[in-house]
C-alpha positions in Angstrom: -4.4 17.4 5.4 -0.9 17.7 5.1 -0.3 14.1 4.5 -2.2 13.0 1.5 -1.4 9.5 1.9 -1.8 8.4 5.1 -4.8 6.1 5.7 -8.5 6.5 7.3 -11.8 5.2 7.6 -10.7 2.9 10.0 -12.1 1.2 13.2 -11.3 3.1 16.6 -8.7 0.2 17.5 -6.4 1.6 14.3 -6.8 5.3 14.8 -2.7 5.2 14.8 -3.1 5.2 11.0 -5.2 8.5 11.4 -3.8 11.4 9.0 -1.8 13.6 10.9 -3.3 16.0 12.8 -6.6 13.9 12.6 -6.9 12.9 16.3 -6.4 16.9 17.4 -9.3 17.6 15.4 -12.4 18.7 17.7 -15.1 16.6 15.0 -13.0 13.6 16.1 -14.5 13.0 19.4 -17.7 13.8 18.0 -20.0 10.1 17.9 -20.2 9.4 13.5 -24.2 8.9 14.3 -24.8 12.2 15.6 -22.1 13.5 12.6 -24.4 12.3 10.1 -27.6 13.3 11.6 -26.8 17.0 11.7 -25.1 16.9 8.2 -28.4 15.5 7.1 -30.9 17.9 9.0 -29.0 20.9 7.6 -28.7 20.0 4.2 -32.2 19.5 3.8 -33.2 23.0 5.4 -30.3 24.8 3.1 -32.1 22.9 0.3 -35.7 24.3 1.4 -34.2 27.6 1.4 -32.9 27.5 -1.7 -36.0 26.2 -3.4 -37.6 29.2 -2.0 -35.2 31.4 -3.9 -35.9 30.0 -7.1 -37.6 32.9 -8.3 -35.3 35.8 -7.2 -32.2 33.8 -9.2 -31.6 30.4 -11.3 -31.1 27.3 -10.0 -27.7 27.9 -11.7 -26.9 30.9 -10.3 -27.8 29.8 -6.3 -25.7 26.9 -7.0 -22.6 28.7 -8.1 -22.9 31.4 -4.9 -23.7 28.6 -2.8 -20.8 26.7 -3.9 -18.5 30.0 -4.1 -19.6 30.8 -0.8 -18.9 27.3 0.9 -15.3 27.3 -0.8 -14.4 31.0 0.9 -15.5 29.9 4.2 -14.1 26.4 4.3 -10.7 28.0 2.9 -10.7 30.7 5.6 -11.4 28.2 8.1 -8.7 26.5 6.8 -6.0 28.1 4.8 -2.9 27.0 6.6 -4.0 23.3 6.2 -4.7 23.5 2.9 -1.6 25.2 1.8 0.6 22.2 3.2 -1.8 19.9 1.8 -1.2 21.1 -1.6 2.7 21.8 -1.2 3.1 18.3 0.2 1.3 17.0 -2.5 3.7 18.6 -5.4 6.8 17.5 -3.5 5.8 14.3 -3.5 4.2 13.7 -6.6 1.2 12.2 -5.5 -0.9 12.6 -8.6 -3.2 10.0 -7.9 -3.7 11.8 -4.7 -4.3 14.8 -6.5 -6.5 13.3 -9.3 -9.1 11.9 -6.2 -9.5 15.5 -4.9 -10.1 16.6 -8.5 -12.8 13.6 -9.2 -14.1 14.5 -5.8 -14.7 18.4 -6.9 -16.0 17.8 -10.5 -18.1 15.5 -8.4 -19.9 17.7 -5.7 -20.0 20.7 -8.6 -22.2 18.0 -10.9 -24.4 16.9 -8.1 -25.2 20.3 -6.6 -26.0 21.5 -9.9 -28.3 18.3 -10.8 -30.2 18.6 -7.4 -30.9 22.2 -7.5 -32.2 21.6 -11.3 -34.5 19.0 -10.0 -35.9 21.2 -6.8 -36.5 23.7 -9.8 -38.7 21.3 -11.7 -40.1 18.6 -9.2 -41.2 18.4 -5.1 -38.6 18.1 -2.8 -39.3 15.1 -1.5 -39.8 13.4 -4.9 -35.9 14.9 -6.3 -34.4 14.1 -2.7 -36.3 10.0 -3.1 -34.6 9.6 -6.4 -31.2 11.0 -5.3 -31.0 8.5 -2.4 -31.2 5.5 -5.1 -27.0 6.7 -5.7 -26.0 5.9 -1.7 -28.9 3.0 -1.9 -27.0 1.4 -4.7 -23.4 1.9 -2.6 -25.3 0.0 0.3 -26.3 -3.2 -1.9 -22.9 -3.0 -3.7 -21.4 -3.3 -0.7 -23.5 -5.8 1.7 -21.9 -8.8 3.0 -24.1 -10.2 5.4 -28.5 -11.1 4.7 -29.5 -9.3 8.0 -27.9 -5.8 5.9 -29.5 -6.5 2.8 -32.8 -6.7 4.8 -32.3 -3.3 5.7 -31.5 -2.2 2.7 -35.0 -3.5 1.6 -36.9 -2.0 3.8 -34.7 1.1 2.8 -36.2 0.9 -0.5 -39.5 0.0 0.5 -39.7 3.1 1.8 -38.0 5.4 -0.7 -40.1 3.5 -3.2 -43.6 4.2 -1.9 -42.8 8.2 -1.1 -41.5 8.3 -4.8 -45.1 6.5 -6.2 -47.3 8.5 -3.7 -45.4 11.5 -4.2 -45.0 14.9 -2.6 -47.9 17.3 -3.4 -46.7 20.6 -4.8 -50.1 22.0 -3.8 -49.7 24.5 -1.2 -51.7 23.2 2.3 -55.4 24.2 1.5 -55.0 25.2 -2.1 -56.2 21.6 -3.4 -55.4 19.8 -6.5 -55.0 22.7 -8.6 -52.1 23.7 -8.2 -50.4 20.4 -9.2 -50.6 21.2 -12.8 -46.6 21.1 -14.7 -45.7 20.1 -18.0 -44.7 16.5 -18.6 -41.1 17.6 -20.1 -40.9 19.7 -17.0 -41.5 17.0 -14.8 -39.3 14.5 -17.0 -36.9 16.7 -17.2 -36.4 17.3 -13.2 -36.6 13.3 -12.8 -33.5 13.1 -15.0 -31.6 15.8 -12.9 -32.6 14.3 -10.0 -30.9 10.7 -11.2 -27.7 12.3 -12.1 -27.8 13.3 -8.8 -27.9 9.9 -7.7 -25.2 9.1 -10.0 -23.1 11.7 -8.5 -24.1 11.2 -4.8 -22.8 7.5 -4.9 -19.6 8.8 -6.8 -19.3 11.2 -3.5 -19.6 8.8 -0.9 -16.4 7.0 -2.7 -14.8 9.8 -3.7 -15.3 11.6 -0.3 -13.7 8.4 1.9 -11.1 8.3 -0.6 -10.1 11.5 0.3 -10.9 11.5 3.9 -7.8 8.6 3.7 -5.7 11.3 1.9 -6.2 14.0 3.8 -6.1 14.9 7.0 -8.9 17.8 8.2 -10.3 19.7 5.9 -8.1 20.5 3.5 -9.1 17.9 0.9 -13.0 19.1 0.8 -11.4 22.8 0.3 -9.8 22.1 -2.4 -12.3 19.9 -3.6 -15.1 22.2 -3.0 -13.1 25.3 -4.8 -12.9 23.1 -8.2 -16.7 22.5 -7.6 -17.4 25.9 -7.6 -14.7 26.6 -10.7 -16.8 24.1 -12.7 -20.4 25.5 -12.0 -19.2 29.5 -12.6 -19.9 29.5 -16.5 -23.8 27.6 -16.2 -24.1 30.1 -13.1 -22.9 33.1 -15.0 -24.6 32.3 -18.3 -28.1 31.6 -16.6 -28.5 34.3 -13.8 -26.0 37.5 -14.8 -26.5 40.3 -12.8 -29.0 38.8 -10.2 -25.9 36.8 -8.2 -24.6 40.3 -7.1 -27.7 41.3 -5.5 -27.7 41.3 -1.7 -30.4 39.0 -1.2 -29.0 36.4 -2.9 -25.6 36.6 -1.8 -27.2 36.7 1.7 -28.8 33.8 1.2 -25.7 31.8 -0.4 -23.8 32.3 2.8 -26.7 30.7 4.9 -27.1 27.9 2.7 -23.9 27.3 2.0 -23.5 27.6 5.7 -26.3 24.7 6.0 -25.9 22.4 2.6 -22.2 22.3 2.2 -19.8 23.4 4.7 -21.5 22.0 8.1 -22.7 18.8 6.3 -19.9 18.0 4.3 -17.2 18.8 6.6 -19.2 16.2 9.1 -19.3 13.9 6.5 -16.3 13.5 5.7 -15.2 13.2 9.1 -17.5 10.2 9.6 -16.4 8.7 6.7 -13.3 7.7 8.6 -14.7 5.7 10.8 -17.9 4.5 9.2 -17.6 2.0 6.6 -19.7 3.3 3.0 -21.9 0.8 3.6 -23.0 1.9 7.0 -22.9 5.8 6.0 -24.9 4.6 3.1 -27.8 3.1 5.0 -27.7 6.2 7.4 -28.5 8.3 4.4 -31.8 6.2 3.9 -33.1 9.2 6.5 -32.9 11.7 3.7 -36.1 11.4 1.9 -38.1 11.8 5.1 -36.2 14.5 6.6 -36.4 16.7 2.5 -40.2 15.9 2.9 -40.4 17.3 5.9 -38.7 20.2 5.0 -40.9 20.8 2.1 -43.9 20.8 5.1 -42.3 23.1 7.0 -40.4 25.6 4.6 -42.3 25.1 1.3 -45.8 24.1 2.3 -45.7 20.7 0.5 -48.1 18.5 1.5 -47.8 14.9 3.0 -50.5 12.1 3.3 -50.6 8.7 4.4 -48.6 6.7 2.6 -45.8 9.3 2.9 -45.7 8.7 6.7 -45.7 4.8 6.4 -42.6 5.6 4.0 -41.2 7.7 6.4 -41.2 4.9 9.2 -39.6 2.4 7.0 -36.6 4.5 6.0 -36.2 5.3 9.9 -37.0 1.6 11.4 -34.5 0.7 8.2 -31.8 3.1 9.4 -32.3 2.2 13.2 -31.7 -1.6 12.6 -28.7 -1.0 10.5 -27.5 1.3 13.5 -28.4 -1.3 15.9 -26.8 -3.4 13.9 -23.5 -2.0 13.6 -23.4 -1.5 18.0 -23.6 -5.2 18.3 -21.2 -5.6 15.8 -18.5 -3.0 17.8 -19.5 -4.4 21.1 -18.5 -8.0 19.8 -15.3 -7.1 18.7 -14.1 -5.2 21.7 -15.0 -8.3 24.0 
């Protein structure tokens, strides 16, 4: 990302205007749907692992460890491009680019903090279902075709069904007694999930804007460092000495790789090549994958309505992807 002002998030026919260095990036040869799908899977596996750690460290503490670990890993992988990007912004006085990446960093921090607070209070599948309202809103706001609205409505139906039916917090086989939780805790969890939804909507737009201004992972590195700085006070105050426990640091490294390094890097590359609307619809798989992660990693039970909801979001995502493929084929004909 040494040239912050150059464009991205364009069709393949406009590859000549991609940021310098983007075409030499190995991820540039990976199909965008594969990038998005891999990011969805890894981020939910990481979320499940993080939820398992909340008995050892606070949610805010885990957020801080994850963001710092991710920031340091990304910086180690792309230190030179990041330094060149910062120098380029200063030399060109590209303050709008600086504001975009600053906003991206703050959004990353708030989004991660909010969703981990939600995970600590309500089931994983419910939290991600509510969080999905963010990208769903982006998809609706940017839709221009009736068929796209129908796919969004189908995805929304699945998300609503999943949220209405709920994901049991009971361990498989433990029965209904384990469902008890305080109403105020649940309300707080829902509010945090809504904050994460708003942050996710902003993330989609800011990630695309950052991708247009910075090539490679430099913009992401800068944003991740800023996000980690924003979260540090809350992490230190809430977790204290538990932040330096070997088990916490080790888990933080793994979770950072799964939930931050891989998905954010893959998503920012995908957003260079697909519209925010298509990206938002594709992310409708998140609640289904989150619910499955809850089953596998947290032993949270799924009912028949949840499986129906999963079918809705899968069909919606497949329909949106098929429509995009047909549009691309017609454009090349």
